[in-house]
KEKE-3310 file (N, C-alpha, C; in steps of 0.2 Angstrom, whole numbers, plus 5000, padded with zeros to 4 digits):
npx = (5051:5037:5025:5015:5012:5001:4999:4987:4983:4971:4958:4949:4953:4963:4968:4974:4981:4984:4993:4999:5014:5009:5000:4986:4974:4968:4967:4958:4961:4954:4942:4956:4957:4945:4937:4947:4960:4973:4989:5000:5006:5017:5028:5041:5055:5065:5061:5049:5037:5033:5022:5019:5008:5004:4994:4979:4969:4952:4950:4963:4972:4986:4996:5005:5002:5006:5010:5016:5013:5009:4997:4987:4985:4985:4994:4996:5009:5020:5026:5022:5028:5032:5034:5045:5038:5033:5041:5034:5023:5028:5026:5023:5027:5017:5013:5004:5000:5008:5016:5024:5033:5048:5058:5074:5091:5097:5107:5103:5093:5076:5077:5068:5062:5052:5042:5034:5019:5017:5033:5045:5057:5058:5064:5065:5071:5067:5059:5048:5040:5044:5048:5059:5064:5074:5087:5096:5090:5077:5080:5089:5096:5096:5084:5073:5060:5059:5051:5035:5020:5005:4998:5002:4998:5000:4990:4981:4991:5009:5022:5034:5043:5047:5058:5073:5085:5102:5107:5119:5125:5122:5121:5119:5107:5092:5079:5063:5053:5037:5032:5049:5061:5074:5084:5100:5109:5125:5129:5120:5110:5114:5118:5113:5111:5105:5099:5096:5100:5097:5084:5067:5057:5040:5035:5042:5047:5062:5074:5085:5082:5079:5067:5057:5055:5046:5047:5037:5038:5052:5063:5074:5086:5085:5095:5105:5111:5116:5109:5094:5077:5064:5048:5041:5033:5036:5039:5048:5063:5080:5094:5112:5123:5141:5136:5128:5118:5102:5093:5081:5070:5058:5054:5054:5041:5025:5018:5005:5001:5011:5023:5019:5014:5011:5016:5031:5040:5052:5061:5065:5077:5083:5090:5087:5074:5058:5042:5029:5014:5005:4996:4983:4991:4989:4986:4976:4976:4968:4970:4967:4966:4974:4963:4953:4957:4966:4983:4998:5015:5030:5048:5062:5074:5081:5074:5075:5065:5047:5033:5016:5005:4990:4981:4967:4964:4952:4945:4940:4932:4936:4940:4950:4965:4982:4989:5005:5011:5004:5007:5016:5029:5032:5044:5044:5046:5039:5040:5027:5015:5006:4992:4984:4969:4962:4949:4946:4949:4958:4971:4979:4994:5002:5012:5022:5015:5010:4997:4982:4971:4957:4957:4950:4936:4929:4934:4938:4946:4962:4977:4990:5000:5009:5020:5024:5036:5033:5039)
npy = (5017:5008:5003:5003:4994:4991:4986:4980:4976:4970:4970:4961:4954:4955:4967:4971:4983:4991:5002:5014:5023:5036:5036:5039:5033:5018:5000:4988:4972:4960:4955:4946:4932:4934:4939:4935:4939:4949:4953:4957:4960:4957:4959:4950:4958:4953:4944:4948:4942:4934:4934:4935:4933:4937:4929:4928:4916:4909:4895:4889:4895:4905:4908:4907:4913:4909:4916:4913:4919:4932:4934:4927:4914:4904:4896:4888:4890:4876:4874:4885:4900:4894:4890:4878:4862:4860:4852:4837:4841:4854:4872:4879:4890:4900:4905:4918:4926:4930:4945:4954:4954:4952:4953:4944:4948:4954:4946:4934:4924:4919:4919:4925:4935:4934:4942:4940:4939:4933:4941:4936:4929:4923:4913:4910:4899:4895:4903:4906:4895:4885:4888:4892:4895:4909:4905:4912:4924:4920:4910:4916:4920:4933:4938:4929:4926:4940:4945:4950:4942:4935:4945:4962:4974:4980:4984:4970:4962:4960:4965:4960:4969:4979:4973:4975:4974:4977:4984:4983:4973:4957:4951:4960:4966:4974:4976:4980:4981:4980:4980:4983:4989:4994:4983:4976:4966:4959:4948:4940:4937:4928:4934:4948:4965:4978:4994:5008:5020:5037:5036:5040:5035:5031:5041:5038:5025:5015:5022:5015:5002:4990:4984:4992:5001:5007:5007:5012:5010:5008:5014:5012:5022:5020:5027:5030:5019:5020:5029:5030:5032:5034:5031:5033:5027:5037:5049:5056:5050:5050:5042:5042:5031:5027:5030:5027:5033:5039:5053:5064:5071:5075:5085:5097:5097:5105:5111:5109:5098:5088:5074:5061:5045:5032:5027:5029:5035:5035:5045:5038:5042:5052:5055:5065:5068:5064:5056:5057:5052:5060:5056:5058:5060:5062:5061:5053:5045:5043:5039:5044:5055:5071:5082:5078:5082:5076:5074:5073:5075:5082:5081:5090:5092:5083:5082:5094:5103:5103:5102:5104:5093:5093:5095:5091:5081:5076:5090:5091:5082:5069:5056:5046:5035:5030:5015:5007:5000:5005:5015:5021:5022:5025:5022:5032:5047:5062:5056:5044:5044:5034:5030:5020:5019:5018:5017:5011:5019:5023:5032:5043:5051:5058:5067:5068:5071:5083:5085:5076:5062:5051:5034:5022:5020:5012:5001:4987:4990:4995:4987:4986:4993:4992:4995:4990:4988:4985:4983)
npz = (4812:4806:4810:4825:4840:4853:4869:4880:4896:4907:4921:4916:4905:4889:4877:4860:4851:4835:4825:4812:4810:4811:4820:4822:4819:4825:4827:4834:4842:4851:4864:4872:4882:4890:4904:4913:4925:4919:4922:4915:4899:4886:4872:4865:4860:4853:4843:4839:4838:4848:4861:4879:4892:4908:4919:4930:4933:4935:4935:4932:4940:4944:4930:4914:4898:4881:4865:4849:4837:4837:4845:4838:4841:4857:4870:4885:4897:4900:4912:4923:4933:4950:4967:4974:4980:4996:5010:5018:5031:5033:5031:5015:5001:4991:4974:4971:4960:4944:4941:4934:4919:4910:4895:4892:4890:4874:4869:4874:4868:4870:4884:4898:4912:4927:4939:4954:4965:4981:4984:4973:4962:4945:4931:4914:4901:4889:4881:4889:4891:4901:4918:4931:4948:4953:4963:4969:4973:4978:4988:4996:5011:5016:5011:5013:5023:5026:5017:5011:5015:5007:5009:5013:5016:5004:4990:4983:4987:4990:4978:4966:4955:4941:4933:4927:4914:4910:4895:4891:4898:4901:4914:4923:4933:4939:4951:4958:4973:4981:4996:4999:4993:4981:4972:4967:4955:4949:4944:4936:4944:4955:4966:4977:4981:4991:4985:4991:4996:5000:4997:5004:5018:5024:5038:5054:5051:5048:5037:5034:5033:5021:5019:5022:5012:4997:4982:4968:4954:4943:4931:4918:4908:4891:4882:4890:4901:4913:4920:4931:4934:4946:4953:4968:4983:4991:4984:4969:4961:4955:4949:4946:4940:4943:4956:4972:4977:4978:4972:4977:4965:4964:4972:4965:4959:4958:4973:4976:4970:4972:4973:4972:4965:4954:4940:4930:4916:4904:4891:4875:4869:4876:4890:4899:4899:4906:4911:4922:4931:4942:4958:4970:4985:4998:5016:5017:5006:4994:4981:4968:4954:4957:4965:4956:4943:4931:4925:4915:4920:4914:4914:4907:4910:4918:4930:4937:4934:4932:4920:4918:4908:4901:4891:4882:4891:4904:4911:4924:4938:4936:4943:4943:4943:4938:4936:4941:4930:4919:4910:4896:4883:4866:4852:4842:4833:4834:4851:4856:4869:4881:4891:4903:4913:4929:4928:4916:4905:4890:4885:4873:4866:4853:4853:4863:4875:4874:4869:4871:4868:4868:4866:4870:4880:4889:4894:4905:4922:4919:4920:4915:4902:4887:4874:4857:4844:4828:4816)
capx = (5045:5031:5019:5016:5007:4999:4997:4983:4981:4965:4955:4945:4956:4968:4967:4980:4979:4989:4993:5005:5018:5006:4996:4979:4969:4970:4963:4958:4960:4952:4947:4959:4956:4940:4935:4953:4964:4979:4993:5006:5006:5023:5030:5048:5058:5070:5058:5043:5032:5032:5019:5018:5003:5004:4987:4977:4962:4947:4951:4970:4975:4991:4999:5008:5000:5011:5008:5021:5010:5006:4991:4982:4984:4989:4995:4998:5015:5020:5027:5023:5031:5029:5038:5045:5033:5036:5042:5028:5023:5031:5022:5026:5026:5013:5013:4997:5000:5014:5014:5029:5037:5053:5062:5080:5096:5097:5112:5101:5086:5073:5077:5063:5061:5045:5041:5027:5016:5022:5039:5049:5060:5058:5068:5064:5076:5064:5053:5042:5037:5045:5050:5063:5065:5081:5088:5100:5085:5071:5082:5094:5095:5095:5077:5068:5057:5058:5047:5028:5016:5001:4995:5006:4996:5000:4983:4981:4997:5016:5024:5041:5042:5053:5064:5077:5091:5106:5107:5127:5128:5116:5122:5118:5100:5089:5072:5060:5048:5032:5037:5056:5066:5077:5090:5104:5114:5129:5131:5115:5105:5116:5119:5109:5112:5100:5101:5091:5103:5094:5076:5064:5051:5035:5038:5042:5051:5069:5076:5091:5080:5076:5060:5052:5055:5041:5047:5031:5041:5059:5064:5081:5086:5088:5100:5110:5109:5119:5104:5088:5072:5060:5042:5041:5028:5038:5043:5051:5070:5084:5101:5117:5128:5141:5134:5123:5114:5096:5091:5073:5069:5051:5053:5052:5034:5021:5017:4998:5001:5016:5027:5017:5011:5013:5021:5036:5042:5058:5062:5070:5083:5085:5090:5085:5067:5054:5035:5025:5006:5003:4989:4982:4995:4987:4986:4970:4978:4962:4973:4964:4970:4973:4957:4949:4960:4972:4988:5005:5020:5036:5054:5066:5081:5082:5071:5076:5059:5042:5028:5010:5002:4983:4977:4963:4962:4946:4947:4937:4928:4939:4942:4954:4972:4985:4993:5012:5012:4999:5009:5021:5030:5035:5051:5043:5049:5040:5037:5020:5013:5000:4990:4977:4966:4959:4941:4945:4950:4964:4973:4986:4997:5007:5017:5026:5011:5007:4990:4979:4965:4955:4956:4945:4933:4925:4938:4939:4951:4968:4983:4997:5001:5016:5021:5028:5038:5031:5042)
capy = (5013:5008:5001:5002:4989:4994:4979:4982:4971:4973:4966:4956:4952:4959:4970:4973:4989:4992:5009:5016:5028:5043:5035:5043:5028:5012:4995:4984:4965:4957:4953:4940:4929:4938:4937:4933:4945:4949:4958:4960:4958:4959:4956:4949:4963:4950:4941:4953:4938:4930:4937:4932:4936:4935:4929:4924:4913:4906:4888:4887:4899:4909:4905:4911:4911:4911:4916:4914:4922:4939:4933:4923:4907:4905:4890:4889:4888:4869:4875:4892:4901:4891:4888:4870:4859:4860:4845:4835:4844:4860:4876:4881:4897:4899:4911:4921:4928:4933:4952:4957:4950:4956:4949:4944:4952:4953:4940:4927:4923:4914:4920:4929:4935:4936:4944:4937:4941:4937:4943:4930:4930:4917:4914:4905:4899:4893:4907:4906:4888:4883:4893:4890:4900:4911:4903:4917:4928:4917:4907:4920:4921:4940:4940:4924:4928:4947:4948:4950:4936:4936:4952:4966:4981:4982:4982:4964:4958:4963:4964:4960:4972:4983:4969:4979:4971:4982:4982:4982:4967:4952:4949:4966:4966:4978:4974:4983:4977:4984:4984:4980:4993:4992:4979:4975:4960:4960:4941:4936:4935:4924:4938:4954:4970:4984:5000:5012:5026:5043:5036:5041:5031:5034:5043:5033:5019:5016:5022:5011:4995:4990:4981:4998:5005:5005:5009:5010:5009:5010:5014:5013:5026:5016:5030:5030:5014:5022:5033:5027:5036:5030:5034:5030:5029:5043:5054:5054:5050:5049:5039:5041:5026:5022:5032:5023:5038:5042:5060:5066:5076:5077:5092:5102:5097:5110:5109:5107:5092:5083:5070:5054:5042:5025:5025:5033:5033:5039:5045:5032:5044:5058:5054:5071:5068:5058:5058:5054:5054:5060:5055:5062:5057:5065:5057:5047:5041:5041:5035:5047:5061:5076:5087:5075:5084:5072:5077:5070:5080:5080:5085:5089:5094:5077:5083:5101:5107:5099:5105:5100:5092:5090:5097:5085:5076:5079:5096:5090:5077:5063:5053:5039:5035:5026:5010:5007:4997:5007:5021:5018:5027:5021:5025:5036:5054:5063:5050:5044:5041:5030:5030:5017:5021:5013:5017:5008:5023:5022:5039:5042:5057:5057:5073:5068:5073:5090:5084:5069:5060:5045:5029:5018:5023:5008:4994:4985:4993:4994:4985:4987:4996:4991:4997:4986:4990:4979:4983)
capz = (4814:4802:4814:4833:4844:4860:4873:4886:4901:4911:4926:4913:4899:4886:4870:4857:4846:4830:4821:4809:4814:4813:4827:4822:4818:4829:4825:4840:4842:4857:4870:4874:4889:4893:4911:4917:4926:4915:4925:4911:4892:4884:4866:4864:4855:4849:4837:4837:4837:4854:4867:4885:4896:4915:4920:4935:4931:4940:4935:4931:4945:4941:4925:4909:4892:4876:4858:4845:4831:4839:4848:4834:4845:4863:4874:4892:4899:4903:4920:4925:4940:4956:4972:4975:4985:5003:5013:5022:5038:5033:5027:5009:4999:4985:4970:4970:4953:4941:4941:4929:4914:4906:4891:4893:4886:4867:4868:4877:4865:4874:4892:4901:4919:4929:4946:4957:4972:4985:4980:4971:4955:4941:4925:4908:4895:4883:4878:4893:4892:4908:4923:4937:4953:4954:4969:4972:4976:4982:4994:4999:5018:5017:5010:5015:5030:5027:5012:5013:5013:5001:5011:5018:5015:4997:4987:4979:4989:4988:4971:4963:4948:4938:4932:4922:4911:4908:4888:4890:4901:4903:4921:4927:4934:4944:4952:4963:4977:4985:4998:4999:4990:4974:4973:4961:4954:4944:4942:4933:4949:4960:4972:4976:4986:4991:4982:4994:4999:4998:4997:5010:5019:5029:5044:5059:5049:5047:5030:5033:5032:5014:5019:5023:5006:4993:4975:4964:4947:4942:4924:4916:4902:4885:4879:4896:4906:4920:4924:4932:4937:4950:4956:4974:4988:4995:4980:4962:4962:4950:4952:4941:4942:4948:4962:4975:4980:4974:4973:4976:4961:4964:4976:4960:4957:4961:4980:4977:4966:4975:4969:4973:4960:4952:4935:4927:4909:4902:4884:4873:4866:4879:4897:4903:4899:4909:4912:4928:4931:4949:4960:4977:4990:5005:5022:5016:5000:4990:4975:4962:4951:4962:4963:4950:4937:4929:4920:4915:4921:4911:4915:4901:4913:4923:4937:4940:4934:4929:4917:4917:4902:4902:4885:4880:4897:4907:4915:4931:4939:4933:4949:4942:4944:4934:4940:4939:4923:4914:4907:4891:4877:4860:4850:4837:4833:4841:4855:4858:4876:4882:4898:4904:4919:4934:4926:4910:4899:4887:4882:4869:4864:4848:4853:4869:4880:4873:4867:4873:4865:4871:4862:4872:4886:4894:4896:4912:4925:4915:4924:4912:4895:4885:4867:4853:4838:4824:4810)
cpx = (5039:5025:5020:5010:5006:4995:4994:4981:4976:4963:4951:4947:4961:4966:4974:4977:4985:4988:4999:5008:5015:5002:4990:4974:4972:4965:4964:4957:4959:4944:4950:4958:4950:4938:4942:4957:4971:4983:4998:5005:5012:5025:5038:5051:5063:5068:5052:5037:5029:5028:5018:5013:5003:4996:4985:4970:4958:4949:4958:4974:4980:4995:5002:5005:5005:5008:5015:5019:5007:4999:4985:4980:4988:4989:4997:5005:5015:5022:5028:5026:5028:5034:5039:5040:5037:5037:5036:5029:5026:5027:5026:5024:5021:5012:5005:4995:5007:5012:5018:5032:5042:5057:5069:5085:5096:5102:5109:5093:5083:5072:5072:5064:5054:5046:5034:5025:5015:5029:5044:5052:5061:5062:5066:5069:5074:5058:5047:5038:5037:5049:5053:5064:5073:5083:5092:5096:5080:5074:5088:5092:5093:5088:5072:5066:5056:5054:5039:5025:5011:4997:5000:5004:4995:4993:4985:4988:5004:5018:5032:5040:5048:5059:5067:5084:5096:5108:5115:5129:5122:5116:5120:5110:5098:5082:5070:5055:5044:5030:5044:5062:5068:5083:5093:5108:5118:5132:5125:5110:5107:5117:5116:5111:5107:5103:5096:5093:5100:5086:5073:5059:5046:5038:5037:5045:5058:5071:5081:5089:5077:5069:5055:5052:5050:5042:5041:5033:5048:5060:5071:5081:5089:5094:5106:5108:5112:5114:5097:5083:5067:5054:5041:5035:5029:5042:5045:5059:5074:5091:5106:5122:5135:5139:5128:5118:5108:5095:5084:5072:5062:5049:5052:5045:5030:5018:5010:4997:5005:5019:5025:5013:5013:5018:5026:5039:5048:5058:5067:5076:5086:5084:5088:5077:5063:5047:5033:5017:5004:4996:4989:4986:4994:4987:4981:4972:4972:4964:4968:4968:4968:4967:4952:4951:4966:4976:4994:5009:5027:5042:5058:5073:5082:5080:5071:5070:5054:5037:5022:5008:4995:4979:4974:4961:4956:4948:4945:4933:4930:4943:4945:4961:4975:4990:5001:5014:5009:5001:5016:5023:5032:5041:5050:5046:5043:5037:5030:5020:5006:4998:4984:4975:4963:4951:4940:4946:4957:4966:4979:4988:5002:5012:5020:5022:5008:4999:4988:4973:4963:4954:4951:4942:4930:4928:4937:4945:4958:4974:4990:4996:5008:5015:5025:5030:5037:5034:5045)
cpy = (5013:5007:5000:4998:4992:4988:4981:4977:4974:4968:4960:4954:4956:4961:4971:4978:4990:4999:5010:5021:5035:5042:5039:5038:5021:5006:4990:4976:4963:4957:4947:4938:4933:4935:4935:4939:4944:4955:4961:4957:4961:4956:4956:4953:4959:4946:4944:4948:4935:4935:4933:4936:4933:4935:4926:4922:4910:4899:4886:4890:4904:4905:4910:4909:4913:4911:4917:4917:4929:4939:4929:4917:4908:4898:4892:4886:4880:4869:4882:4893:4898:4890:4880:4868:4858:4853:4843:4838:4851:4865:4879:4888:4895:4905:4912:4923:4931:4940:4956:4952:4955:4951:4950:4949:4950:4947:4934:4926:4918:4915:4926:4929:4937:4937:4942:4941:4934:4937:4937:4932:4923:4919:4908:4905:4897:4897:4908:4900:4885:4888:4890:4896:4902:4910:4909:4923:4924:4913:4910:4922:4928:4942:4935:4926:4935:4950:4947:4944:4938:4943:4956:4973:4984:4980:4976:4960:4962:4960:4964:4963:4976:4979:4973:4975:4976:4980:4980:4976:4963:4950:4954:4967:4971:4975:4979:4979:4982:4979:4980:4983:4991:4988:4977:4969:4961:4953:4937:4934:4930:4928:4945:4959:4976:4990:5006:5018:5032:5042:5036:5036:5034:5035:5038:5026:5020:5016:5017:5003:4994:4988:4987:5002:5003:5009:5007:5007:5012:5009:5016:5017:5022:5020:5031:5025:5016:5027:5030:5032:5031:5034:5030:5031:5036:5048:5051:5055:5049:5046:5039:5037:5028:5024:5027:5027:5041:5049:5061:5072:5078:5083:5097:5102:5102:5107:5106:5100:5086:5079:5062:5051:5035:5024:5030:5031:5038:5039:5040:5035:5050:5056:5059:5071:5062:5061:5054:5056:5054:5058:5058:5057:5060:5060:5051:5043:5039:5038:5037:5053:5067:5082:5084:5079:5081:5075:5073:5076:5077:5084:5084:5091:5089:5078:5090:5105:5102:5104:5101:5099:5089:5092:5091:5080:5080:5084:5096:5084:5070:5060:5046:5040:5030:5021:5010:5005:5000:5014:5019:5023:5022:5025:5029:5043:5058:5057:5050:5041:5038:5029:5025:5018:5016:5013:5014:5013:5022:5029:5039:5050:5055:5062:5074:5072:5080:5090:5077:5068:5053:5040:5024:5021:5019:5001:4993:4989:4991:4993:4987:4989:4995:4993:4991:4989:4984:4979:4976)
cpz = (4809:4805:4821:4835:4851:4864:4879:4890:4906:4916:4923:4906:4896:4879:4867:4851:4842:4827:4817:4812:4815:4819:4828:4822:4821:4827:4831:4839:4849:4858:4869:4881:4893:4900:4916:4919:4922:4918:4920:4904:4888:4877:4867:4859:4851:4843:4835:4835:4843:4859:4873:4889:4903:4917:4926:4934:4936:4940:4935:4937:4941:4936:4920:4903:4886:4869:4854:4838:4832:4841:4844:4838:4851:4866:4881:4893:4902:4910:4921:4932:4946:4960:4972:4980:4991:5006:5017:5029:5038:5028:5021:5007:4992:4981:4969:4963:4951:4940:4935:4925:4910:4901:4893:4889:4878:4865:4871:4874:4869:4882:4893:4909:4921:4937:4949:4963:4975:4981:4979:4963:4951:4934:4920:4903:4889:4880:4882:4894:4899:4912:4929:4942:4953:4961:4973:4975:4981:4988:4997:5006:5020:5016:5012:5023:5031:5022:5014:5011:5007:5003:5015:5018:5008:4993:4982:4981:4987:4981:4970:4956:4946:4936:4926:4920:4908:4900:4887:4893:4904:4910:4926:4927:4939:4945:4958:4967:4981:4990:4998:4996:4983:4976:4966:4961:4948:4941:4939:4938:4955:4967:4971:4982:4985:4988:4984:4996:4996:4997:5004:5011:5023:5035:5050:5058:5048:5040:5029:5032:5025:5014:5020:5017:5001:4986:4971:4957:4946:4934:4922:4909:4896:4882:4884:4901:4913:4924:4924:4935:4941:4953:4962:4978:4991:4990:4973:4963:4955:4953:4945:4943:4940:4955:4965:4978:4976:4977:4972:4972:4961:4968:4972:4957:4961:4968:4980:4973:4970:4970:4970:4967:4959:4946:4934:4921:4906:4894:4881:4870:4870:4886:4902:4903:4901:4911:4919:4927:4939:4951:4967:4982:4997:5010:5021:5011:4996:4983:4969:4960:4956:4960:4958:4943:4935:4924:4921:4917:4918:4913:4909:4903:4919:4930:4940:4940:4931:4926:4917:4910:4902:4896:4882:4885:4900:4912:4922:4931:4936:4939:4948:4943:4939:4937:4937:4933:4918:4911:4902:4886:4872:4858:4844:4838:4830:4845:4857:4865:4877:4890:4899:4912:4923:4932:4919:4904:4896:4883:4878:4868:4859:4848:4859:4875:4879:4872:4868:4870:4868:4865:4863:4879:4891:4894:4903:4915:4921:4920:4921:4904:4893:4877:4863:4846:4833:4817:4808)
residu = (MET:ARG:GLU:VAL:GLY:LEU:LEU:VAL:ALA:THR:ARG:LYS:GLY:ALA:TRP:ILE:TYR:ARG:SER:ASP:ALA:ALA:ARG:GLN:GLU:TRP:HIS:ALA:ASP:GLY:PRO:HIS:PHE:LEU:GLY:HIS:ILE:ILE:HIS:HIS:LEU:VAL:LEU:ASP:PRO:ARG:ASP:ARG:ARG:THR:LEU:LEU:ALA:ALA:ALA:LYS:THR:GLY:HIS:LEU:GLY:PRO:THR:ILE:PHE:ARG:SER:THR:ASP:PHE:GLY:LYS:SER:TRP:SER:GLU:ALA:LEU:ARG:PRO:PRO:ALA:PHE:PRO:LYS:ALA:ALA:GLU:GLY:GLN:ALA:GLY:ARG:THR:VAL:ASP:HIS:THR:PHE:TRP:LEU:THR:PRO:GLY:HIS:SER:SER:GLU:PRO:GLY:VAL:TRP:TYR:ALA:GLY:THR:SER:PRO:GLN:ALA:LEU:PHE:ARG:SER:GLU:ASP:GLY:GLY:ALA:THR:TRP:GLU:GLY:VAL:THR:GLY:PHE:ASN:ASP:ASN:PRO:ALA:TYR:VAL:GLY:LYS:LEU:GLY:GLY:THR:GLN:ASP:GLY:THR:PRO:ASP:GLY:PRO:LYS:LEU:HIS:SER:LEU:LEU:VAL:ASP:PRO:ARG:ASP:ALA:GLY:HIS:LEU:TYR:LEU:GLY:MET:SER:GLY:GLY:GLY:VAL:HIS:GLU:SER:THR:ASP:GLY:GLY:GLU:ASN:TRP:ALA:PRO:LEU:ILE:ASP:GLY:MET:GLU:VAL:VAL:ALA:GLY:PHE:ASP:ALA:GLY:GLN:TRP:ALA:PHE:HIS:ASP:PRO:HIS:CYS:VAL:ALA:LEU:CYS:PRO:SER:ASN:PRO:ASP:ARG:LEU:TYR:GLN:GLN:ASN:HIS:CYS:GLY:ILE:TYR:ARG:ILE:ASP:ARG:PRO:SER:ASP:GLN:TRP:ARG:ARG:ILE:GLY:ARG:ALA:MET:PRO:ALA:GLU:VAL:GLY:ASP:ILE:GLY:PHE:PRO:ILE:VAL:VAL:HIS:PRO:ARG:ASP:ASP:ARG:THR:ALA:TRP:VAL:PHE:PRO:MET:ASP:GLY:THR:ASP:VAL:TRP:PRO:ARG:THR:SER:PRO:GLY:GLY:LYS:PRO:ALA:ALA:TYR:VAL:THR:ARG:ASP:ALA:GLY:ASP:SER:TRP:GLN:ARG:GLN:ASP:THR:GLY:LEU:PRO:PRO:GLN:ASP:ALA:TRP:TRP:THR:VAL:TYR:ARG:GLN:ALA:MET:ALA:SER:ASP:THR:CYS:ASP:PRO:VAL:GLY:LEU:TYR:VAL:GLY:THR:SER:SER:GLY:GLY:LEU:TRP:THR:SER:ALA:ASP:GLU:GLY:GLU:HIS:TRP:SER:VAL:LEU:ALA:GLU:HIS:LEU:PRO:PRO:ILE:TYR:ALA:VAL:GLU:THR:ALA:ASN:LEU:ASP)
# end
């Protein structure tokens, strides 16, 4: 890789950063969409030019913006994700915002998936210009009526997130819902099944009911698509397919830190290595770094042990957290890590989390961070 791109989506717009493979000096481009909520900004790895931005605007409402020249110019989607108009006299569903964007399989140029709030799944076949609902999910009797409305206790509303495409099979898909569990399709989204065995739920709820589960982020290992990691409302998990059983690997985290957080990132070439960024998960759920002392934690043995990585991060009085989309890795060697905070700080590590430095300190609250290979 000769050049790395860093795509930062915030509460008040988006920024694009570029650097060479050394990742010591970064050049900023932005803000884009200043004042608009940008939930996700993603580059299509199949052409390395097309950017999609999931936006919630004051005057256009929820929409998708597209760029085919890496952010030099933008246009609004002709038909962004939206539910069909309800019949007269009936209550319909309304998309509050698009939360997650995922490019389709390498064999399907132009295909994208989008997850929304309230939870629904949409697909585009023309590079994000027009979107249609995936009826196998949105109109599935097993899901309709059981998903959250615009508010279900999840901050900013319920989310459909972690849209994952098996690199070996365009029809093999995963998704996560907050709340609603992890679900899998093996036929391109026509049919879905819950994948929740072994996952825990808040005390007093039935773990056998998918609606009570709250995965915060699910990640598929690029080097081994049969292994997935998950940061959940109730711990850190790993699953090795074809098993349907999740294993809680967060029990090995230090007891004083716990295994509650939002993001999880996996190594691009080593399926035994993954990173999390814990938050205070006590009964009050302050959603800040534990004790005001933020740190990443890494496992290099698939969750049997975890090591703290805080060199360069604030040693105290840093009362922020990291949202589920706001931690990312690149594919360099060594791997670079990137963290955006709820207080608008953007932190980078060019040595797999061993040392951290701040790239930007005063951005709006950062909702999502993605990397892009710009070779």
